[in-house]
C-alpha positions as a LaTeX table, in Angstrom:
\begin{tabular}{lrrr}
\hline
Residue & $x$ (\AA) & $y$ (\AA) & $z$ (\AA) \\
\hline
Unk1 & 17.19 & 14.25 & $-12.22$ \\
Unk2 & 18.35 & 10.70 & $-12.90$ \\
Unk3 & 15.72 & 7.94 & $-12.69$ \\
Unk4 & 17.52 & 6.24 & $-9.81$ \\
Unk5 & 17.46 & 9.50 & $-7.82$ \\
Unk6 & 13.69 & 9.72 & $-8.37$ \\
Unk7 & 13.37 & 6.66 & $-6.12$ \\
Unk8 & 13.67 & 8.85 & $-3.04$ \\
Unk9 & 10.76 & 11.02 & $-4.15$ \\
Unk10 & 8.71 & 7.92 & $-4.92$ \\
Unk11 & 9.58 & 6.40 & $-1.54$ \\
Unk12 & 10.24 & 8.51 & 1.56 \\
Unk13 & 10.14 & 5.46 & 3.86 \\
Unk14 & 13.34 & 6.55 & 5.63 \\
Unk15 & 11.73 & 9.88 & 6.57 \\
Unk16 & 8.03 & 9.08 & 7.09 \\
Unk17 & 8.37 & 6.91 & 10.20 \\
Unk18 & 8.05 & 3.60 & 8.37 \\
Unk19 & 11.68 & 2.45 & 8.63 \\
Unk20 & 13.00 & 4.50 & 11.54 \\
Unk21 & 11.61 & 5.88 & 14.80 \\
Unk22 & 14.18 & 8.65 & 15.21 \\
Unk23 & 17.34 & 10.21 & 13.82 \\
Unk24 & 20.34 & 10.74 & 16.10 \\
Unk25 & 22.44 & 13.81 & 15.49 \\
Unk26 & 26.21 & 13.53 & 15.17 \\
Unk27 & 28.80 & 15.89 & 16.62 \\
Unk28 & 29.11 & 17.65 & 13.27 \\
Unk29 & 25.38 & 18.47 & 13.20 \\
Unk30 & 24.31 & 21.88 & 14.49 \\
Unk31 & 21.37 & 20.98 & 16.75 \\
Unk32 & 20.48 & 24.63 & 17.38 \\
Unk33 & 20.39 & 25.41 & 13.68 \\
Unk34 & 18.28 & 22.33 & 12.95 \\
Unk35 & 15.90 & 23.27 & 15.74 \\
Unk36 & 15.67 & 26.83 & 14.37 \\
Unk37 & 14.84 & 25.32 & 10.96 \\
Unk38 & 11.89 & 23.49 & 12.51 \\
Unk39 & 13.14 & 20.05 & 13.51 \\
Unk40 & 11.93 & 19.10 & 17.01 \\
Unk41 & 15.41 & 18.27 & 18.29 \\
Unk42 & 15.49 & 16.90 & 21.83 \\
Unk43 & 18.51 & 16.04 & 23.95 \\
Unk44 & 18.50 & 13.04 & 26.28 \\
Unk45 & 19.40 & 13.50 & 29.94 \\
Unk46 & 21.86 & 10.61 & 30.25 \\
Unk47 & 25.55 & 10.72 & 31.12 \\
Unk48 & 26.29 & 11.05 & 27.42 \\
Unk49 & 23.47 & 13.26 & 26.10 \\
Unk50 & 22.20 & 12.36 & 22.65 \\
Unk51 & 20.48 & 14.88 & 20.40 \\
Unk52 & 17.78 & 13.38 & 18.22 \\
Unk53 & 14.50 & 14.09 & 16.50 \\
Unk54 & 11.52 & 11.81 & 15.94 \\
Unk55 & 10.17 & 10.35 & 12.76 \\
Unk56 & 8.10 & 11.08 & 10.73 \\
Unk57 & 10.42 & 13.96 & 9.97 \\
Unk58 & 8.99 & 17.45 & 10.34 \\
Unk59 & 10.92 & 18.47 & 7.21 \\
Unk60 & 9.26 & 15.84 & 5.00 \\
Unk61 & 6.98 & 17.55 & 2.49 \\
Unk62 & 3.77 & 16.20 & 0.97 \\
Unk63 & 5.63 & 15.34 & $-2.27$ \\
Unk64 & 8.22 & 13.41 & $-0.20$ \\
Unk65 & 10.90 & 16.03 & $-0.77$ \\
Unk66 & 12.87 & 17.49 & 2.14 \\
Unk67 & 12.47 & 21.17 & 2.89 \\
Unk68 & 15.86 & 21.09 & 4.71 \\
Unk69 & 17.70 & 19.03 & 2.09 \\
Unk70 & 20.75 & 21.32 & 1.92 \\
Unk71 & 20.89 & 21.53 & 5.74 \\
Unk72 & 19.89 & 17.95 & 6.61 \\
Unk73 & 21.74 & 16.09 & 9.40 \\
Unk74 & 24.69 & 13.81 & 8.71 \\
Unk75 & 22.73 & 10.57 & 9.11 \\
Unk76 & 20.21 & 11.78 & 6.54 \\
Unk77 & 23.05 & 12.65 & 4.14 \\
Unk78 & 24.82 & 9.33 & 4.66 \\
Unk79 & 21.87 & 6.93 & 4.50 \\
Unk80 & 21.13 & 5.22 & 1.21 \\
Unk81 & 18.69 & 2.34 & 1.39 \\
Unk82 & 19.53 & $-1.01$ & $-0.14$ \\
Unk83 & 17.12 & $-0.52$ & $-3.04$ \\
Unk84 & 18.73 & 2.82 & $-3.92$ \\
Unk85 & 22.25 & 1.32 & $-3.68$ \\
Unk86 & 21.32 & $-1.65$ & $-5.87$ \\
Unk87 & 19.77 & 0.59 & $-8.55$ \\
Unk88 & 22.60 & 3.12 & $-8.40$ \\
Unk89 & 25.15 & 0.33 & $-8.86$ \\
Unk90 & 23.21 & $-1.11$ & $-11.80$ \\
Unk91 & 22.50 & $-4.40$ & $-10.02$ \\
Unk92 & 18.77 & $-3.69$ & $-10.23$ \\
Unk93 & 16.84 & $-1.88$ & $-12.93$ \\
Unk94 & 15.10 & 1.35 & $-12.09$ \\
Unk95 & 11.77 & $-0.29$ & $-12.96$ \\
Unk96 & 12.40 & $-3.17$ & $-10.51$ \\
Unk97 & 13.50 & $-0.74$ & $-7.79$ \\
Unk98 & 10.41 & 1.37 & $-8.31$ \\
Unk99 & 8.21 & $-1.75$ & $-8.05$ \\
Unk100 & 9.83 & $-2.61$ & $-4.70$ \\
Unk101 & 9.33 & 0.94 & $-3.47$ \\
Unk102 & 5.67 & 0.96 & $-4.50$ \\
Unk103 & 5.09 & $-2.42$ & $-2.85$ \\
Unk104 & 6.72 & $-1.25$ & 0.39 \\
Unk105 & 4.73 & 2.02 & 0.31 \\
Unk106 & 1.48 & 0.05 & $-0.11$ \\
Unk107 & 2.45 & $-2.15$ & 2.84 \\
Unk108 & 3.29 & 0.86 & 5.03 \\
Unk109 & 0.03 & 2.55 & 4.02 \\
Unk110 & $-1.91$ & $-0.62$ & 4.89 \\
Unk111 & $-0.27$ & $-0.67$ & 8.33 \\
Unk112 & $-1.31$ & 2.94 & 8.92 \\
Unk113 & $-4.85$ & 2.15 & 7.78 \\
Unk114 & $-5.11$ & $-0.79$ & 10.19 \\
Unk115 & $-3.68$ & 1.29 & 13.04 \\
Unk116 & $-6.36$ & 3.91 & 12.41 \\
Unk117 & $-9.05$ & 1.19 & 12.39 \\
Unk118 & $-7.78$ & 0.13 & 15.82 \\
Unk119 & $-8.04$ & 3.68 & 17.13 \\
Unk120 & $-4.44$ & 4.88 & 16.78 \\
Unk121 & $-4.66$ & 8.09 & 14.78 \\
Unk122 & $-1.39$ & 9.52 & 16.07 \\
Unk123 & 0.03 & 10.07 & 12.57 \\
Unk124 & 2.95 & 12.17 & 13.83 \\
Unk125 & 4.45 & 9.07 & 15.52 \\
Unk126 & 6.59 & 6.40 & 13.86 \\
Unk127 & 4.82 & 3.26 & 12.70 \\
Unk128 & 6.92 & 1.01 & 14.97 \\
Unk129 & 6.02 & 3.07 & 18.03 \\
Unk130 & 2.34 & 3.06 & 17.10 \\
Unk131 & 2.36 & $-0.70$ & 16.53 \\
Unk132 & 4.07 & $-1.28$ & 19.89 \\
Unk133 & 1.48 & 0.84 & 21.71 \\
Unk134 & $-1.36$ & $-0.93$ & 19.94 \\
Unk135 & 0.16 & $-4.33$ & 20.80 \\
Unk136 & 0.32 & $-3.39$ & 24.47 \\
Unk137 & $-3.27$ & $-2.17$ & 24.41 \\
Unk138 & $-4.46$ & $-5.40$ & 22.78 \\
Unk139 & $-2.49$ & $-7.52$ & 25.26 \\
Unk140 & $-4.15$ & $-5.66$ & 28.12 \\
Unk141 & $-7.47$ & $-7.18$ & 27.06 \\
Unk142 & $-10.91$ & $-5.80$ & 26.54 \\
Unk143 & $-10.86$ & $-5.86$ & 22.73 \\
Unk144 & $-13.74$ & $-7.51$ & 20.93 \\
Unk145 & $-13.34$ & $-10.27$ & 18.33 \\
Unk146 & $-13.46$ & $-7.84$ & 15.39 \\
Unk147 & $-10.66$ & $-5.73$ & 16.88 \\
Unk148 & $-8.60$ & $-8.85$ & 17.57 \\
Unk149 & $-9.05$ & $-9.94$ & 13.94 \\
Unk150 & $-7.96$ & $-6.50$ & 12.75 \\
Unk151 & $-4.98$ & $-6.71$ & 15.09 \\
Unk152 & $-4.06$ & $-10.09$ & 13.59 \\
Unk153 & $-4.18$ & $-8.49$ & 10.13 \\
Unk154 & $-2.05$ & $-5.61$ & 11.43 \\
Unk155 & 0.53 & $-7.99$ & 12.93 \\
Unk156 & 0.80 & $-9.87$ & 9.65 \\
Unk157 & 1.09 & $-6.61$ & 7.67 \\
Unk158 & 3.88 & $-5.40$ & 10.00 \\
Unk159 & 5.64 & $-8.75$ & 9.66 \\
Unk160 & 5.57 & $-8.62$ & 5.85 \\
Unk161 & 6.73 & $-5.01$ & 5.81 \\
Unk162 & 9.58 & $-5.77$ & 8.20 \\
Unk163 & 10.71 & $-8.75$ & 6.14 \\
Unk164 & 10.86 & $-6.62$ & 3.02 \\
Unk165 & 12.56 & $-3.76$ & 4.88 \\
Unk166 & 15.27 & $-6.04$ & 6.27 \\
Unk167 & 15.85 & $-7.79$ & 2.95 \\
Unk168 & 15.75 & $-4.78$ & 0.64 \\
Unk169 & 15.82 & $-1.41$ & 2.40 \\
Unk170 & 18.06 & $-1.59$ & 5.45 \\
Unk171 & 21.75 & $-1.81$ & 4.73 \\
Unk172 & 24.29 & $-3.92$ & 6.56 \\
Unk173 & 27.23 & $-1.53$ & 6.67 \\
Unk174 & 26.53 & 2.18 & 6.82 \\
Unk175 & 29.12 & 4.89 & 6.48 \\
Unk176 & 31.00 & 5.90 & 9.62 \\
Unk177 & 30.07 & 9.22 & 11.18 \\
Unk178 & 32.58 & 12.04 & 10.82 \\
Unk179 & 35.14 & 11.74 & 13.60 \\
Unk180 & 33.96 & 8.25 & 14.61 \\
Unk181 & 36.15 & 5.18 & 14.40 \\
Unk182 & 35.10 & 2.56 & 11.82 \\
Unk183 & 33.51 & $-0.44$ & 13.51 \\
Unk184 & 32.88 & 1.52 & 16.72 \\
\hline
\end{tabular}
């Protein structure tokens, strides 16, 4: 395995609910097969039903590998974070990329720790969803000064993580889904 490819195993932020809340399936994805393989695929009830599954991904293993790697959905195959792209293209050293990954992982872990301190232990939900729920609970009142201070720390931690995610991990132009029109 090439050092740049080891970034994914050091990271896992795109699968563990830190960067994304859900993954939408494309027309080329076999939702039934993915469901049979253990992904909790759900289909929306709108005029144009959308198949999706929540993050953290049920296929993410403890070592941050994917137990469905050869059968993963199109979006999972197509996504490469900005750090990975920069390292793969040689615009960033592997060591620098790994430092960014470790810093982002520490930030995401800190967010989870603060969420647990505030009573949200729902680890099978995405960080963004958990933060939103906690924000609503805090806004509803009734929290003591210590909880409000912890919430302030949480808000700042989320802010710093999001800044780093937008600057380094999210990408501006992703690949177009099979059968979709570019720019659509």
